[in-house]
N, C-alpha and C positions, 0 to 999 in steps of 0.2 A: 637054601643057605648059600652064602657066598664063602668061598675059600679064599683066604688071604695069606700071602706069604710075607714073612717078616725077615728083612735082611739086616745085617750088621751095619751100623752107621759108618759112613765114609768120612773119617776124620783126617783133615789135612795138616793139623798142627798137633804137636805133642802136648799132652796135659802138663801143666806146671806142677812140679813136685817139691820145689823148695819153698820154705816158709820165711827164710831170712833169719830164722832163729838158730843159733848154734847151741847144740846140746852137749854138755860134758857129763861124763860119768865119774863117780868117785870110786876108788878101790874099796872093796869090802872092808878092809882093815880100817880105813878112815871112818866109815859109817859105824864101826864098833867102838871107836874111841869114846871114853866117857866125857860128857859135857854137863855142866851145871846149869839147870834151868833157874833163872832169877826172875823175881817179880818186882815191878816198880810200883811205888806208891803214886796215887793220883788223888786229887781232891774231889773227884766226881763219882767214881764207882762206889756203890754202897758196900759196906763191910760184909753184909750177909751174902751179897752176890759173889764177892771174892771167895768167901768160904765155900759156897756152892761149887764154884769153878774148881777150886783146889780139891774138893772131895770127888767131884764127878769126872773131871778130866785127868787129874794126877793121882787119884785114888788115895789121898791122904785121909787119915782118921779125922774125926771132928776136932779133937784136941790139938793135933798137929796143924790142922788148917787154921785154927784160931791163933796159934802161936806164930805161924808164918805170916798171917795177915797183920797181926799186931806189930811184929818186927818190921815189916815193910812200912806200916803206918808211922812207926816211931823213928825209924832210921833212914827211910827212903827206898830201901830195897831189902830183899831177903832171899835166901836159898830155898828153893822149893824141893827139888829132887835132882839126883844125878843119874843120867841115862845115856845109852849109846846115842850118837848123833842123830841117826835116822829116826829113832823113836822120840827123841827130844824135839826134833823139828815137827813131827806129826802132832805131838801134844800141844806145842806152842801154837801151831796153826789152828788146831781145834779150839783152843782157849780164846785166841784172838777172834775167830769167827763167831763164837758164842757171844763174846762181849760186844762185838760190833753190831750183831743182829739185835742185841738188847739196847743198843745206843750208848754203850759205855767205852771209855778209852783205856780200859785195863790193858796193861802191857807186860810182856815177858821178854827176856832176851837170854841168849846162850853164851856161856864162856867155857873155855877148855878147863877140865878138871886136872889140875897139876899136882 
């Protein structure tokens, strides 16, 4: 058998550690402020898909999901739930991801709860 020694690589340049992206953090109290999740009507997303998203992502009851979907359909938008900012952002992201993966333009947005 041959014995081989492994040595540390001789690096002459420093590895690049910056990405060019500036990250900011929000104070915890900002993430806890309540925000209203709003749903927008569109003419493409099927009503049953909207109800499914409202039930699975936002944990609305079947009846509440139907009422929210119909309000958005009839008026252009509707209030879904009020949540702390961080949780609201996560749920909107999940809903948008689910809709896009199914090929639908279903959209939600956030507004401060005043």
